[in-house]
C-alpha positions as CSV (number, residue, x, y, z in Angstrom):
1,X,89.2,-68.0,182.5
2,X,90.5,-64.7,182.9
3,X,92.1,-62.9,185.7
4,X,91.7,-59.4,184.7
5,X,89.0,-57.6,182.8
6,X,89.0,-57.6,179.5
7,X,89.0,-52.9,179.7
8,X,91.2,-51.9,182.5
9,X,91.7,-48.1,182.6
10,X,95.0,-46.1,182.6
11,X,95.8,-45.0,185.7
12,X,96.5,-41.2,184.3
13,X,94.3,-40.3,182.2
14,X,91.1,-43.4,182.7
15,X,90.7,-44.0,178.7
16,X,89.7,-47.8,178.0
17,X,93.3,-50.2,177.6
18,X,92.5,-53.3,175.4
19,X,94.3,-56.2,176.3
20,X,95.6,-57.8,173.0
21,X,94.9,-61.4,173.8
22,X,92.1,-63.3,176.1
23,X,94.8,-65.5,178.1
24,X,96.5,-64.4,181.2
25,X,99.6,-62.4,179.8
26,X,100.0,-58.6,180.3
27,X,100.0,-57.6,176.5
28,X,98.7,-54.4,176.3
29,X,97.3,-52.4,173.1
30,X,99.1,-48.6,173.7
31,X,100.2,-49.1,176.7
32,X,102.2,-50.9,179.3
33,X,102.1,-52.2,182.6
34,X,103.9,-50.3,185.4
35,X,105.4,-51.2,189.3
36,X,106.1,-48.5,191.8
37,X,107.6,-49.9,195.3
38,X,107.2,-47.5,198.1
39,X,111.0,-46.9,200.3
40,X,112.4,-45.6,203.4
41,X,110.5,-42.4,203.9
42,X,107.2,-42.9,202.7
43,X,103.9,-44.3,204.4
44,X,104.0,-46.7,201.4
45,X,107.7,-48.5,202.4
46,X,107.8,-52.0,201.5
47,X,104.2,-51.4,199.5
48,X,104.3,-52.8,195.5
49,X,101.5,-50.9,193.7
50,X,100.9,-51.8,189.8
51,X,98.7,-50.7,187.0
52,X,98.2,-49.9,183.1
53,X,99.5,-46.4,182.2
54,X,98.7,-45.5,178.4
55,X,101.2,-44.7,175.7
56,X,99.9,-41.4,176.0
57,X,100.3,-40.6,179.6
58,X,103.8,-42.6,179.6
59,X,105.1,-40.2,176.6
60,X,103.8,-37.1,178.6
61,X,105.8,-37.6,182.2
62,X,108.8,-38.9,179.9
63,X,108.5,-36.0,177.4
64,X,108.2,-32.9,180.7
65,X,110.6,-35.0,182.7
66,X,108.6,-36.4,185.7
67,X,109.7,-39.8,184.7
68,X,113.1,-40.8,183.9
69,X,113.6,-43.4,180.8
70,X,115.8,-45.3,182.1
71,X,117.1,-47.9,179.5
72,X,115.4,-49.9,175.8
73,X,115.1,-54.3,176.4
74,X,115.0,-55.2,172.8
75,X,113.7,-58.2,172.1
76,X,116.0,-60.6,171.5
């Protein structure tokens, strides 16, 4: 049984993103699952959010320096 829709939109451009497998995995075709944490000073302090962003929007944010690339976790 699926706990999520088969298609989900990118939070930035709303392009439909497809899951690669029909199980409970979060593997997305050309997109990433992102997590946001609210901190002190925000009205969303101590709140956690989850969403999907397509690779094109993610790359655009990194290239424009509005999002900071921290590290690459290679598969071992």
